PDB file with SEQRES, HELIX, SHEET and CRYST1 records, atoms N, CA, C and O in Angstrom:
SEQRES   1 A   91  UNK UNK UNK UNK UNK UNK UNK UNK UNK UNK UNK UNK UNK          
SEQRES   2 A   91  UNK UNK UNK UNK UNK UNK UNK UNK UNK UNK UNK UNK UNK          
SEQRES   3 A   91  UNK UNK UNK UNK UNK UNK UNK UNK UNK UNK UNK UNK UNK          
SEQRES   4 A   91  UNK UNK UNK UNK UNK UNK UNK UNK UNK UNK UNK UNK UNK          
SEQRES   5 A   91  UNK UNK UNK UNK UNK UNK UNK UNK UNK UNK UNK UNK UNK          
SEQRES   6 A   91  UNK UNK UNK UNK UNK UNK UNK UNK UNK UNK UNK UNK UNK          
SEQRES   7 A   91  UNK UNK UNK UNK UNK UNK UNK UNK UNK UNK UNK UNK UNK          
HELIX    1 AA1 UNK A    2  UNK A    5  1                                   4    
HELIX    2 AA2 UNK A   21  UNK A   32  1                                  12    
HELIX    3 AA3 UNK A   43  UNK A   52  1                                  10    
HELIX    4 AA4 UNK A   59  UNK A   68  1                                  10    
SHEET    1 AA1 3 UNK A  40  UNK A  41  0                                        
SHEET    2 AA1 3 UNK A  81  UNK A  82 -1                                        
SHEET    3 AA1 3 UNK A  73  UNK A  74 -1                                        
CRYST1    1.000    1.000    1.000  90.00  90.00  90.00 P 1           1          
ATOM      1  N   UNK A   1     108.564 108.099  77.423  1.00  0.00           N  
ATOM      2  CA  UNK A   1     107.359 108.725  76.974  1.00  0.00           C  
ATOM      3  C   UNK A   1     106.419 107.664  76.371  1.00  0.00           C  
ATOM      4  O   UNK A   1     105.203 107.819  76.481  1.00  0.00           O  
ATOM      5  N   UNK A   2     106.906 106.645  75.770  1.00  0.00           N  
ATOM      6  CA  UNK A   2     106.077 105.655  75.053  1.00  0.00           C  
ATOM      7  C   UNK A   2     105.172 104.997  76.103  1.00  0.00           C  
ATOM      8  O   UNK A   2     104.017 104.697  75.799  1.00  0.00           O  
ATOM      9  N   UNK A   3     105.641 104.775  77.281  1.00  0.00           N  
ATOM     10  CA  UNK A   3     104.819 104.196  78.323  1.00  0.00           C  
ATOM     11  C   UNK A   3     103.652 105.124  78.737  1.00  0.00           C  
ATOM     12  O   UNK A   3     102.551 104.672  79.052  1.00  0.00           O  
ATOM     13  N   UNK A   4     103.921 106.322  78.721  1.00  0.00           N  
ATOM     14  CA  UNK A   4     102.887 107.341  79.107  1.00  0.00           C  
ATOM     15  C   UNK A   4     101.835 107.520  78.040  1.00  0.00           C  
ATOM     16  O   UNK A   4     100.692 107.837  78.370  1.00  0.00           O  
ATOM     17  N   UNK A   5     102.156 107.338  76.812  1.00  0.00           N  
ATOM     18  CA  UNK A   5     101.305 107.632  75.663  1.00  0.00           C  
ATOM     19  C   UNK A   5      99.962 106.792  75.771  1.00  0.00           C  
ATOM     20  O   UNK A   5      98.908 107.256  75.336  1.00  0.00           O  
ATOM     21  N   UNK A   6     100.030 105.639  76.319  1.00  0.00           N  
ATOM     22  CA  UNK A   6      98.818 104.826  76.429  1.00  0.00           C  
ATOM     23  C   UNK A   6      97.776 105.352  77.452  1.00  0.00           C  
ATOM     24  O   UNK A   6      96.627 104.919  77.528  1.00  0.00           O  
ATOM     25  N   UNK A   7      98.292 106.322  78.223  1.00  0.00           N  
ATOM     26  CA  UNK A   7      97.407 106.924  79.193  1.00  0.00           C  
ATOM     27  C   UNK A   7      96.898 108.360  78.810  1.00  0.00           C  
ATOM     28  O   UNK A   7      96.210 109.028  79.582  1.00  0.00           O  
ATOM     29  N   UNK A   8      97.274 108.774  77.598  1.00  0.00           N  
ATOM     30  CA  UNK A   8      96.916 110.070  77.130  1.00  0.00           C  
ATOM     31  C   UNK A   8      95.882 110.036  76.031  1.00  0.00           C  
ATOM     32  O   UNK A   8      95.802 109.062  75.283  1.00  0.00           O  
ATOM     33  N   UNK A   9      95.086 111.091  75.923  1.00  0.00           N  
ATOM     34  CA  UNK A   9      94.099 111.211  74.860  1.00  0.00           C  
ATOM     35  C   UNK A   9      94.789 111.875  73.651  1.00  0.00           C  
ATOM     36  O   UNK A   9      95.989 112.147  73.690  1.00  0.00           O  
ATOM     37  N   UNK A  10      94.070 112.115  72.651  1.00  0.00           N  
ATOM     38  CA  UNK A  10      94.641 112.678  71.346  1.00  0.00           C  
ATOM     39  C   UNK A  10      95.188 114.064  71.621  1.00  0.00           C  
ATOM     40  O   UNK A  10      96.041 114.506  70.851  1.00  0.00           O  
ATOM     41  N   UNK A  11      94.781 114.777  72.631  1.00  0.00           N  
ATOM     42  CA  UNK A  11      95.280 116.136  72.959  1.00  0.00           C  
ATOM     43  C   UNK A  11      96.452 116.179  73.950  1.00  0.00           C  
ATOM     44  O   UNK A  11      96.906 117.245  74.365  1.00  0.00           O  
ATOM     45  N   UNK A  12      96.928 114.966  74.314  1.00  0.00           N  
ATOM     46  CA  UNK A  12      98.006 114.864  75.277  1.00  0.00           C  
ATOM     47  C   UNK A  12      97.610 114.951  76.703  1.00  0.00           C  
ATOM     48  O   UNK A  12      98.469 115.098  77.573  1.00  0.00           O  
ATOM     49  N   UNK A  13      96.311 114.865  76.990  1.00  0.00           N  
ATOM     50  CA  UNK A  13      95.793 114.996  78.338  1.00  0.00           C  
ATOM     51  C   UNK A  13      95.777 113.589  78.979  1.00  0.00           C  
ATOM     52  O   UNK A  13      95.432 112.626  78.293  1.00  0.00           O  
ATOM     53  N   UNK A  14      96.120 113.446  80.206  1.00  0.00           N  
ATOM     54  CA  UNK A  14      95.957 112.154  80.961  1.00  0.00           C  
ATOM     55  C   UNK A  14      94.525 111.756  81.039  1.00  0.00           C  
ATOM     56  O   UNK A  14      93.707 112.459  81.631  1.00  0.00           O  
ATOM     57  N   UNK A  15      94.211 110.642  80.450  1.00  0.00           N  
ATOM     58  CA  UNK A  15      92.806 110.207  80.400  1.00  0.00           C  
ATOM     59  C   UNK A  15      92.547 109.099  81.433  1.00  0.00           C  
ATOM     60  O   UNK A  15      91.379 108.855  81.737  1.00  0.00           O  
ATOM     61  N   UNK A  16      93.513 108.442  81.970  1.00  0.00           N  
ATOM     62  CA  UNK A  16      93.340 107.382  82.939  1.00  0.00           C  
ATOM     63  C   UNK A  16      94.582 107.246  83.883  1.00  0.00           C  
ATOM     64  O   UNK A  16      95.706 107.637  83.568  1.00  0.00           O  
ATOM     65  N   UNK A  17      94.268 106.664  85.047  1.00  0.00           N  
ATOM     66  CA  UNK A  17      95.339 106.500  86.051  1.00  0.00           C  
ATOM     67  C   UNK A  17      95.811 105.027  85.947  1.00  0.00           C  
ATOM     68  O   UNK A  17      94.999 104.104  86.011  1.00  0.00           O  
ATOM     69  N   UNK A  18      97.144 104.826  85.785  1.00  0.00           N  
ATOM     70  CA  UNK A  18      97.738 103.517  85.678  1.00  0.00           C  
ATOM     71  C   UNK A  18      97.525 102.657  86.912  1.00  0.00           C  
ATOM     72  O   UNK A  18      97.364 103.190  88.009  1.00  0.00           O  
ATOM     73  N   UNK A  19      97.519 101.355  86.761  1.00  0.00           N  
ATOM     74  CA  UNK A  19      97.444 100.491  87.953  1.00  0.00           C  
ATOM     75  C   UNK A  19      98.842 100.127  88.448  1.00  0.00           C  
ATOM     76  O   UNK A  19      99.026  99.904  89.644  1.00  0.00           O  
ATOM     77  N   UNK A  20      99.835 100.061  87.550  1.00  0.00           N  
ATOM     78  CA  UNK A  20     101.192  99.717  87.932  1.00  0.00           C  
ATOM     79  C   UNK A  20     101.952 100.926  88.420  1.00  0.00           C  
ATOM     80  O   UNK A  20     101.869 101.998  87.822  1.00  0.00           O  
ATOM     81  N   UNK A  21     102.696 100.764  89.507  1.00  0.00           N  
ATOM     82  CA  UNK A  21     103.485 101.846  90.128  1.00  0.00           C  
ATOM     83  C   UNK A  21     104.393 102.487  89.130  1.00  0.00           C  
ATOM     84  O   UNK A  21     104.369 103.711  88.995  1.00  0.00           O  
ATOM     85  N   UNK A  22     105.207 101.721  88.409  1.00  0.00           N  
ATOM     86  CA  UNK A  22     106.167 102.330  87.458  1.00  0.00           C  
ATOM     87  C   UNK A  22     105.464 103.256  86.447  1.00  0.00           C  
ATOM     88  O   UNK A  22     105.981 104.312  86.080  1.00  0.00           O  
ATOM     89  N   UNK A  23     104.297 102.834  86.023  1.00  0.00           N  
ATOM     90  CA  UNK A  23     103.571 103.745  85.057  1.00  0.00           C  
ATOM     91  C   UNK A  23     102.979 104.966  85.768  1.00  0.00           C  
ATOM     92  O   UNK A  23     102.882 106.040  85.174  1.00  0.00           O  
ATOM     93  N   UNK A  24     102.588 104.809  87.019  1.00  0.00           N  
ATOM     94  CA  UNK A  24     102.078 105.968  87.764  1.00  0.00           C  
ATOM     95  C   UNK A  24     103.159 107.019  87.884  1.00  0.00           C  
ATOM     96  O   UNK A  24     102.899 108.204  87.677  1.00  0.00           O  
ATOM     97  N   UNK A  25     104.359 106.606  88.214  1.00  0.00           N  
ATOM     98  CA  UNK A  25     105.474 107.602  88.360  1.00  0.00           C  
ATOM     99  C   UNK A  25     105.746 108.213  86.958  1.00  0.00           C  
ATOM    100  O   UNK A  25     106.018 109.413  86.922  1.00  0.00           O  
ATOM    101  N   UNK A  26     105.703 107.542  85.863  1.00  0.00           N  
ATOM    102  CA  UNK A  26     105.919 108.131  84.637  1.00  0.00           C  
ATOM    103  C   UNK A  26     104.860 109.169  84.228  1.00  0.00           C  
ATOM    104  O   UNK A  26     105.158 110.209  83.641  1.00  0.00           O  
ATOM    105  N   UNK A  27     103.633 108.834  84.563  1.00  0.00           N  
ATOM    106  CA  UNK A  27     102.506 109.778  84.364  1.00  0.00           C  
ATOM    107  C   UNK A  27     102.677 110.990  85.253  1.00  0.00           C  
ATOM    108  O   UNK A  27     102.422 112.104  84.795  1.00  0.00           O  
ATOM    109  N   UNK A  28     103.100 110.833  86.514  1.00  0.00           N  
ATOM    110  CA  UNK A  28     103.309 111.951  87.357  1.00  0.00           C  
ATOM    111  C   UNK A  28     104.564 112.806  86.798  1.00  0.00           C  
ATOM    112  O   UNK A  28     104.551 114.032  86.901  1.00  0.00           O  
ATOM    113  N   UNK A  29     105.535 112.191  86.264  1.00  0.00           N  
ATOM    114  CA  UNK A  29     106.640 112.957  85.673  1.00  0.00           C  
ATOM    115  C   UNK A  29     106.107 113.790  84.501  1.00  0.00           C  
ATOM    116  O   UNK A  29     106.496 114.936  84.275  1.00  0.00           O  
ATOM    117  N   UNK A  30     105.194 113.142  83.774  1.00  0.00           N  
ATOM    118  CA  UNK A  30     104.697 113.863  82.579  1.00  0.00           C  
ATOM    119  C   UNK A  30     103.919 115.082  83.114  1.00  0.00           C  
ATOM    120  O   UNK A  30     104.095 116.184  82.593  1.00  0.00           O  
ATOM    121  N   UNK A  31     103.088 114.917  84.114  1.00  0.00           N  
ATOM    122  CA  UNK A  31     102.294 116.022  84.578  1.00  0.00           C  
ATOM    123  C   UNK A  31     103.234 117.103  85.254  1.00  0.00           C  
ATOM    124  O   UNK A  31     102.978 118.303  85.147  1.00  0.00           O  
ATOM    125  N   UNK A  32     104.233 116.674  85.890  1.00  0.00           N  
ATOM    126  CA  UNK A  32     105.165 117.637  86.494  1.00  0.00           C  
ATOM    127  C   UNK A  32     105.856 118.488  85.390  1.00  0.00           C  
ATOM    128  O   UNK A  32     106.165 119.654  85.636  1.00  0.00           O  
ATOM    129  N   UNK A  33     106.087 117.959  84.255  1.00  0.00           N  
ATOM    130  CA  UNK A  33     106.699 118.615  83.136  1.00  0.00           C  
ATOM    131  C   UNK A  33     105.851 119.869  82.661  1.00  0.00           C  
ATOM    132  O   UNK A  33     106.368 120.735  81.954  1.00  0.00           O  
ATOM    133  N   UNK A  34     104.640 119.929  83.040  1.00  0.00           N  
ATOM    134  CA  UNK A  34     103.747 121.021  82.698  1.00  0.00           C  
ATOM    135  C   UNK A  34     104.015 122.245  83.585  1.00  0.00           C  
ATOM    136  O   UNK A  34     103.481 123.323  83.327  1.00  0.00           O  
ATOM    137  N   UNK A  35     104.779 122.093  84.552  1.00  0.00           N  
ATOM    138  CA  UNK A  35     105.122 123.189  85.506  1.00  0.00           C  
ATOM    139  C   UNK A  35     106.486 123.712  85.161  1.00  0.00           C  
ATOM    140  O   UNK A  35     107.393 122.927  84.887  1.00  0.00           O  
ATOM    141  N   UNK A  36     106.667 125.063  85.166  1.00  0.00           N  
ATOM    142  CA  UNK A  36     107.926 125.659  84.825  1.00  0.00           C  
ATOM    143  C   UNK A  36     108.919 125.510  86.003  1.00  0.00           C  
ATOM    144  O   UNK A  36     108.520 125.621  87.162  1.00  0.00           O  
ATOM    145  N   UNK A  37     110.163 125.269  85.715  1.00  0.00           N  
ATOM    146  CA  UNK A  37     111.199 125.195  86.654  1.00  0.00           C  
ATOM    147  C   UNK A  37     111.437 126.633  87.254  1.00  0.00           C  
ATOM    148  O   UNK A  37     111.481 127.624  86.527  1.00  0.00           O  
ATOM    149  N   UNK A  38     111.585 126.690  88.602  1.00  0.00           N  
ATOM    150  CA  UNK A  38     111.909 127.943  89.278  1.00  0.00           C  
ATOM    151  C   UNK A  38     110.756 128.904  89.416  1.00  0.00           C  
ATOM    152  O   UNK A  38     110.943 130.018  89.903  1.00  0.00           O  
ATOM    153  N   UNK A  39     109.530 128.495  88.989  1.00  0.00           N  
ATOM    154  CA  UNK A  39     108.435 129.421  89.173  1.00  0.00           C  
ATOM    155  C   UNK A  39     107.563 128.992  90.342  1.00  0.00           C  
ATOM    156  O   UNK A  39     107.306 127.804  90.535  1.00  0.00           O  
ATOM    157  N   UNK A  40     107.124 129.937  91.093  1.00  0.00           N  
ATOM    158  CA  UNK A  40     106.242 129.677  92.274  1.00  0.00           C  
ATOM    159  C   UNK A  40     104.790 129.720  91.821  1.00  0.00           C  
ATOM    160  O   UNK A  40     104.405 130.564  91.011  1.00  0.00           O  
ATOM    161  N   UNK A  41     103.989 128.804  92.352  1.00  0.00           N  
ATOM    162  CA  UNK A  41     102.606 128.645  92.063  1.00  0.00           C  
ATOM    163  C   UNK A  41     101.759 128.694  93.342  1.00  0.00           C  
ATOM    164  O   UNK A  41     102.206 128.231  94.391  1.00  0.00           O  
ATOM    165  N   UNK A  42     100.618 129.213  93.271  1.00  0.00           N  
ATOM    166  CA  UNK A  42      99.610 129.160  94.383  1.00  0.00           C  
ATOM    167  C   UNK A  42      98.879 127.817  94.115  1.00  0.00           C  
ATOM    168  O   UNK A  42      98.915 127.269  93.014  1.00  0.00           O  
ATOM    169  N   UNK A  43      98.226 127.329  95.166  1.00  0.00           N  
ATOM    170  CA  UNK A  43      97.507 126.052  95.071  1.00  0.00           C  
ATOM    171  C   UNK A  43      96.425 126.049  93.875  1.00  0.00           C  
ATOM    172  O   UNK A  43      96.277 125.067  93.148  1.00  0.00           O  
ATOM    173  N   UNK A  44      95.763 127.111  93.753  1.00  0.00           N  
ATOM    174  CA  UNK A  44      94.752 127.273  92.752  1.00  0.00           C  
ATOM    175  C   UNK A  44      95.395 127.140  91.358  1.00  0.00           C  
ATOM    176  O   UNK A  44      94.822 126.509  90.470  1.00  0.00           O  
ATOM    177  N   UNK A  45      96.566 127.726  91.171  1.00  0.00           N  
ATOM    178  CA  UNK A  45      97.241 127.628  89.831  1.00  0.00           C  
ATOM    179  C   UNK A  45      97.623 126.171  89.598  1.00  0.00           C  
ATOM    180  O   UNK A  45      97.439 125.647  88.499  1.00  0.00           O  
ATOM    181  N   UNK A  46      98.169 125.501  90.654  1.00  0.00           N  
ATOM    182  CA  UNK A  46      98.509 124.118  90.472  1.00  0.00           C  
ATOM    183  C   UNK A  46      97.314 123.262  90.035  1.00  0.00           C  
ATOM    184  O   UNK A  46      97.383 122.465  89.100  1.00  0.00           O  
ATOM    185  N   UNK A  47      96.206 123.479  90.777  1.00  0.00           N  
ATOM    186  CA  UNK A  47      95.010 122.736  90.469  1.00  0.00           C  
ATOM    187  C   UNK A  47      94.557 123.032  89.042  1.00  0.00           C  
ATOM    188  O   UNK A  47      94.170 122.128  88.301  1.00  0.00           O  
ATOM    189  N   UNK A  48      94.608 124.278  88.678  1.00  0.00           N  
ATOM    190  CA  UNK A  48      94.156 124.700  87.308  1.00  0.00           C  
ATOM    191  C   UNK A  48      95.007 123.990  86.209  1.00  0.00           C  
ATOM    192  O   UNK A  48      94.464 123.520  85.209  1.00  0.00           O  
ATOM    193  N   UNK A  49      96.318 123.923  86.413  1.00  0.00           N  
ATOM    194  CA  UNK A  49      97.162 123.321  85.417  1.00  0.00           C  
ATOM    195  C   UNK A  49      96.901 121.769  85.401  1.00  0.00           C  
ATOM    196  O   UNK A  49      96.874 121.157  84.334  1.00  0.00           O  
ATOM    197  N   UNK A  50      96.721 121.189  86.540  1.00  0.00           N  
ATOM    198  CA  UNK A  50      96.426 119.773  86.591  1.00  0.00           C  
ATOM    199  C   UNK A  50      95.054 119.529  85.859  1.00  0.00           C  
ATOM    200  O   UNK A  50      94.933 118.634  85.023  1.00  0.00           O  
ATOM    201  N   UNK A  51      94.069 120.336  86.203  1.00  0.00           N  
ATOM    202  CA  UNK A  51      92.732 120.150  85.520  1.00  0.00           C  
ATOM    203  C   UNK A  51      92.883 120.335  84.001  1.00  0.00           C  
ATOM    204  O   UNK A  51      92.176 119.677  83.238  1.00  0.00           O  
ATOM    205  N   UNK A  52      93.777 121.204  83.553  1.00  0.00           N  
ATOM    206  CA  UNK A  52      93.917 121.428  82.133  1.00  0.00           C  
ATOM    207  C   UNK A  52      94.531 120.154  81.396  1.00  0.00           C  
ATOM    208  O   UNK A  52      94.270 119.904  80.219  1.00  0.00           O  
ATOM    209  N   UNK A  53      95.368 119.372  82.187  1.00  0.00           N  
ATOM    210  CA  UNK A  53      96.134 118.324  81.579  1.00  0.00           C  
ATOM    211  C   UNK A  53      95.658 116.911  81.952  1.00  0.00           C  
ATOM    212  O   UNK A  53      96.368 115.929  81.734  1.00  0.00           O  
ATOM    213  N   UNK A  54      94.446 116.826  82.518  1.00  0.00           N  
ATOM    214  CA  UNK A  54      93.927 115.455  82.677  1.00  0.00           C  
ATOM    215  C   UNK A  54      92.409 115.461  82.551  1.00  0.00           C  
ATOM    216  O   UNK A  54      91.770 116.507  82.666  1.00  0.00           O  
ATOM    217  N   UNK A  55      91.832 114.269  82.310  1.00  0.00           N  
ATOM    218  CA  UNK A  55      90.404 114.297  82.077  1.00  0.00           C  
ATOM    219  C   UNK A  55      89.631 113.322  82.940  1.00  0.00           C  
ATOM    220  O   UNK A  55      88.429 113.160  82.731  1.00  0.00           O  
ATOM    221  N   UNK A  56      90.287 112.637  83.940  1.00  0.00           N  
ATOM    222  CA  UNK A  56      89.649 111.664  84.701  1.00  0.00           C  
ATOM    223  C   UNK A  56      89.149 112.170  86.056  1.00  0.00           C  
ATOM    224  O   UNK A  56      88.632 111.380  86.846  1.00  0.00           O  
ATOM    225  N   UNK A  57      89.294 113.503  86.348  1.00  0.00           N  
ATOM    226  CA  UNK A  57      88.647 114.173  87.394  1.00  0.00           C  
ATOM    227  C   UNK A  57      89.125 113.981  88.744  1.00  0.00           C  
ATOM    228  O   UNK A  57      88.316 114.020  89.670  1.00  0.00           O  
ATOM    229  N   UNK A  58      90.484 113.756  88.977  1.00  0.00           N  
ATOM    230  CA  UNK A  58      91.046 113.649  90.327  1.00  0.00           C  
ATOM    231  C   UNK A  58      92.368 114.444  90.419  1.00  0.00           C  
ATOM    232  O   UNK A  58      93.456 113.870  90.480  1.00  0.00           O  
ATOM    233  N   UNK A  59      92.237 115.752  90.427  1.00  0.00           N  
ATOM    234  CA  UNK A  59      93.497 116.546  90.546  1.00  0.00           C  
ATOM    235  C   UNK A  59      94.216 116.350  91.885  1.00  0.00           C  
ATOM    236  O   UNK A  59      95.432 116.513  91.985  1.00  0.00           O  
ATOM    237  N   UNK A  60      93.425 115.993  92.922  1.00  0.00           N  
ATOM    238  CA  UNK A  60      94.079 115.736  94.233  1.00  0.00           C  
ATOM    239  C   UNK A  60      95.036 114.544  94.157  1.00  0.00           C  
ATOM    240  O   UNK A  60      96.105 114.587  94.766  1.00  0.00           O  
ATOM    241  N   UNK A  61      94.703 113.548  93.470  1.00  0.00           N  
ATOM    242  CA  UNK A  61      95.524 112.369  93.306  1.00  0.00           C  
ATOM    243  C   UNK A  61      96.850 112.725  92.622  1.00  0.00           C  
ATOM    244  O   UNK A  61      97.924 112.304  93.051  1.00  0.00           O  
ATOM    245  N   UNK A  62      96.742 113.495  91.570  1.00  0.00           N  
ATOM    246  CA  UNK A  62      97.903 113.863  90.787  1.00  0.00           C  
ATOM    247  C   UNK A  62      98.768 114.825  91.598  1.00  0.00           C  
ATOM    248  O   UNK A  62      99.982 114.624  91.641  1.00  0.00           O  
ATOM    249  N   UNK A  63      98.220 115.861  92.244  1.00  0.00           N  
ATOM    250  CA  UNK A  63      98.961 116.801  93.002  1.00  0.00           C  
ATOM    251  C   UNK A  63      99.699 116.083  94.158  1.00  0.00           C  
ATOM    252  O   UNK A  63     100.897 116.273  94.370  1.00  0.00           O  
ATOM    253  N   UNK A  64      98.909 115.225  94.918  1.00  0.00           N  
ATOM    254  CA  UNK A  64      99.535 114.479  96.016  1.00  0.00           C  
ATOM    255  C   UNK A  64     100.686 113.602  95.554  1.00  0.00           C  
ATOM    256  O   UNK A  64     101.725 113.506  96.207  1.00  0.00           O  
ATOM    257  N   UNK A  65     100.463 112.938  94.359  1.00  0.00           N  
ATOM    258  CA  UNK A  65     101.430 112.030  93.866  1.00  0.00           C  
ATOM    259  C   UNK A  65     102.741 112.739  93.422  1.00  0.00           C  
ATOM    260  O   UNK A  65     103.846 112.236  93.626  1.00  0.00           O  
ATOM    261  N   UNK A  66     102.557 113.928  92.808  1.00  0.00           N  
ATOM    262  CA  UNK A  66     103.794 114.689  92.447  1.00  0.00           C  
ATOM    263  C   UNK A  66     104.577 115.113  93.687  1.00  0.00           C  
ATOM    264  O   UNK A  66     105.808 115.096  93.694  1.00  0.00           O  
ATOM    265  N   UNK A  67     103.836 115.497  94.745  1.00  0.00           N  
ATOM    266  CA  UNK A  67     104.510 115.901  95.945  1.00  0.00           C  
ATOM    267  C   UNK A  67     105.199 114.756  96.614  1.00  0.00           C  
ATOM    268  O   UNK A  67     106.374 114.870  96.961  1.00  0.00           O  
ATOM    269  N   UNK A  68     104.491 113.608  96.820  1.00  0.00           N  
ATOM    270  CA  UNK A  68     105.078 112.430  97.412  1.00  0.00           C  
ATOM    271  C   UNK A  68     106.255 111.897  96.621  1.00  0.00           C  
ATOM    272  O   UNK A  68     107.150 111.280  97.199  1.00  0.00           O  
ATOM    273  N   UNK A  69     106.278 112.107  95.372  1.00  0.00           N  
ATOM    274  CA  UNK A  69     107.391 111.613  94.527  1.00  0.00           C  
ATOM    275  C   UNK A  69     108.483 112.670  94.315  1.00  0.00           C  
ATOM    276  O   UNK A  69     109.419 112.483  93.538  1.00  0.00           O  
ATOM    277  N   UNK A  70     108.321 113.793  95.043  1.00  0.00           N  
ATOM    278  CA  UNK A  70     109.269 114.940  94.957  1.00  0.00           C  
ATOM    279  C   UNK A  70     109.474 115.438  93.521  1.00  0.00           C  
ATOM    280  O   UNK A  70     110.581 115.803  93.127  1.00  0.00           O  
ATOM    281  N   UNK A  71     108.405 115.445  92.767  1.00  0.00           N  
ATOM    282  CA  UNK A  71     108.337 116.056  91.492  1.00  0.00           C  
ATOM    283  C   UNK A  71     107.846 117.422  91.515  1.00  0.00           C  
ATOM    284  O   UNK A  71     108.117 118.198  90.598  1.00  0.00           O  
ATOM    285  N   UNK A  72     107.090 117.779  92.580  1.00  0.00           N  
ATOM    286  CA  UNK A  72     106.605 119.154  92.871  1.00  0.00           C  
ATOM    287  C   UNK A  72     106.768 119.283  94.410  1.00  0.00           C  
ATOM    288  O   UNK A  72     106.573 118.330  95.164  1.00  0.00           O  
ATOM    289  N   UNK A  73     107.124 120.479  94.814  1.00  0.00           N  
ATOM    290  CA  UNK A  73     107.373 120.814  96.167  1.00  0.00           C  
ATOM    291  C   UNK A  73     106.328 121.834  96.677  1.00  0.00           C  
ATOM    292  O   UNK A  73     105.687 122.509  95.871  1.00  0.00           O  
ATOM    293  N   UNK A  74     106.161 121.944  97.959  1.00  0.00           N  
ATOM    294  CA  UNK A  74     105.296 122.980  98.590  1.00  0.00           C  
ATOM    295  C   UNK A  74     105.752 123.311  99.883  1.00  0.00           C  
ATOM    296  O   UNK A  74     106.485 122.567 100.535  1.00  0.00           O  
ATOM    297  N   UNK A  75     105.301 124.511 100.309  1.00  0.00           N  
ATOM    298  CA  UNK A  75     105.584 124.953 101.745  1.00  0.00           C  
ATOM    299  C   UNK A  75     104.697 124.098 102.603  1.00  0.00           C  
ATOM    300  O   UNK A  75     103.737 123.498 102.120  1.00  0.00           O  
ATOM    301  N   UNK A  76     105.023 124.039 103.895  1.00  0.00           N  
ATOM    302  CA  UNK A  76     104.285 123.231 104.815  1.00  0.00           C  
ATOM    303  C   UNK A  76     102.829 123.616 104.888  1.00  0.00           C  
ATOM    304  O   UNK A  76     101.971 122.748 105.045  1.00  0.00           O  
ATOM    305  N   UNK A  77     102.523 124.908 104.776  1.00  0.00           N  
ATOM    306  CA  UNK A  77     101.094 125.349 104.844  1.00  0.00           C  
ATOM    307  C   UNK A  77     100.400 125.337 103.460  1.00  0.00           C  
ATOM    308  O   UNK A  77      99.232 125.712 103.356  1.00  0.00           O  
ATOM    309  N   UNK A  78     101.127 124.900 102.386  1.00  0.00           N  
ATOM    310  CA  UNK A  78     100.553 124.865 101.122  1.00  0.00           C  
ATOM    311  C   UNK A  78     100.285 126.138 100.398  1.00  0.00           C  
ATOM    312  O   UNK A  78      99.489 126.175  99.460  1.00  0.00           O  
ATOM    313  N   UNK A  79     100.944 127.192 100.825  1.00  0.00           N  
ATOM    314  CA  UNK A  79     100.745 128.510 100.203  1.00  0.00           C  
ATOM    315  C   UNK A  79     101.549 128.757  98.926  1.00  0.00           C  
ATOM    316  O   UNK A  79     101.269 129.643  98.119  1.00  0.00           O  
ATOM    317  N   UNK A  80     102.613 127.868  98.803  1.00  0.00           N  
ATOM    318  CA  UNK A  80     103.496 128.035  97.601  1.00  0.00           C  
ATOM    319  C   UNK A  80     103.883 126.655  97.144  1.00  0.00           C  
ATOM    320  O   UNK A  80     104.189 125.768  97.940  1.00  0.00           O  
ATOM    321  N   UNK A  81     103.859 126.494  95.773  1.00  0.00           N  
ATOM    322  CA  UNK A  81     104.328 125.213  95.191  1.00  0.00           C  
ATOM    323  C   UNK A  81     105.326 125.580  94.130  1.00  0.00           C  
ATOM    324  O   UNK A  81     105.264 126.657  93.538  1.00  0.00           O  
ATOM    325  N   UNK A  82     106.278 124.644  93.887  1.00  0.00           N  
ATOM    326  CA  UNK A  82     107.239 124.869  92.849  1.00  0.00           C  
ATOM    327  C   UNK A  82     107.867 123.570  92.311  1.00  0.00           C  
ATOM    328  O   UNK A  82     107.777 122.526  92.959  1.00  0.00           O  
ATOM    329  N   UNK A  83     108.452 123.629  91.220  1.00  0.00           N  
ATOM    330  CA  UNK A  83     109.153 122.463  90.673  1.00  0.00           C  
ATOM    331  C   UNK A  83     110.630 122.763  90.682  1.00  0.00           C  
ATOM    332  O   UNK A  83     111.055 123.804  90.181  1.00  0.00           O  
ATOM    333  N   UNK A  84     111.419 121.868  91.243  1.00  0.00           N  
ATOM    334  CA  UNK A  84     112.840 122.091  91.329  1.00  0.00           C  
ATOM    335  C   UNK A  84     113.598 121.393  90.117  1.00  0.00           C  
ATOM    336  O   UNK A  84     113.064 120.485  89.480  1.00  0.00           O  
ATOM    337  N   UNK A  85     114.796 121.841  89.853  1.00  0.00           N  
ATOM    338  CA  UNK A  85     115.558 121.262  88.834  1.00  0.00           C  
ATOM    339  C   UNK A  85     115.813 119.836  89.206  1.00  0.00           C  
ATOM    340  O   UNK A  85     116.147 119.546  90.355  1.00  0.00           O  
ATOM    341  N   UNK A  86     115.660 118.905  88.233  1.00  0.00           N  
ATOM    342  CA  UNK A  86     115.922 117.524  88.452  1.00  0.00           C  
ATOM    343  C   UNK A  86     117.420 117.248  88.090  1.00  0.00           C  
ATOM    344  O   UNK A  86     117.795 117.174  86.920  1.00  0.00           O  
ATOM    345  N   UNK A  87     118.216 117.108  89.118  1.00  0.00           N  
ATOM    346  CA  UNK A  87     119.678 116.960  88.869  1.00  0.00           C  
ATOM    347  C   UNK A  87     119.982 115.630  88.232  1.00  0.00           C  
ATOM    348  O   UNK A  87     120.966 115.532  87.498  1.00  0.00           O  
ATOM    349  N   UNK A  88     119.191 114.593  88.471  1.00  0.00           N  
ATOM    350  CA  UNK A  88     119.405 113.319  87.908  1.00  0.00           C  
ATOM    351  C   UNK A  88     119.221 113.290  86.363  1.00  0.00           C  
ATOM    352  O   UNK A  88     119.851 112.522  85.635  1.00  0.00           O  
ATOM    353  N   UNK A  89     118.325 114.170  85.937  1.00  0.00           N  
ATOM    354  CA  UNK A  89     118.017 114.205  84.455  1.00  0.00           C  
ATOM    355  C   UNK A  89     118.667 115.462  83.809  1.00  0.00           C  
ATOM    356  O   UNK A  89     118.537 115.673  82.603  1.00  0.00           O  
ATOM    357  N   UNK A  90     119.345 116.265  84.595  1.00  0.00           N  
ATOM    358  CA  UNK A  90     119.967 117.422  84.023  1.00  0.00           C  
ATOM    359  C   UNK A  90     119.019 118.500  83.537  1.00  0.00           C  
ATOM    360  O   UNK A  90     119.376 119.312  82.684  1.00  0.00           O  
ATOM    361  N   UNK A  91     117.833 118.509  84.070  1.00  0.00           N  
ATOM    362  CA  UNK A  91     116.850 119.515  83.639  1.00  0.00           C  
ATOM    363  C   UNK A  91     117.156 120.810  84.283  1.00  0.00           C  
ATOM    364  O   UNK A  91     116.451 121.794  84.057  1.00  0.00           O  
TER     365      UNK A  91                                                      
END                                                                             
């Protein structure tokens, strides 16, 4: 979490996108933590949550990053999104 803190504002919102890959992944994990395990979301709900938790204006980047890093999953047509249990972290 300490690595992520430098990218957050005083309200815990992501204020900037890191340049280093390892920091990007940590920021994406932080964002993914804002989604409930086992709950299904529509794309609009995903976008709304992302908008609520960042201030640099690129929810597409964050959504795509979470999906590419398997932190958030979606159906092929994008009609449903969800966060799966992270077996590596015991979540």
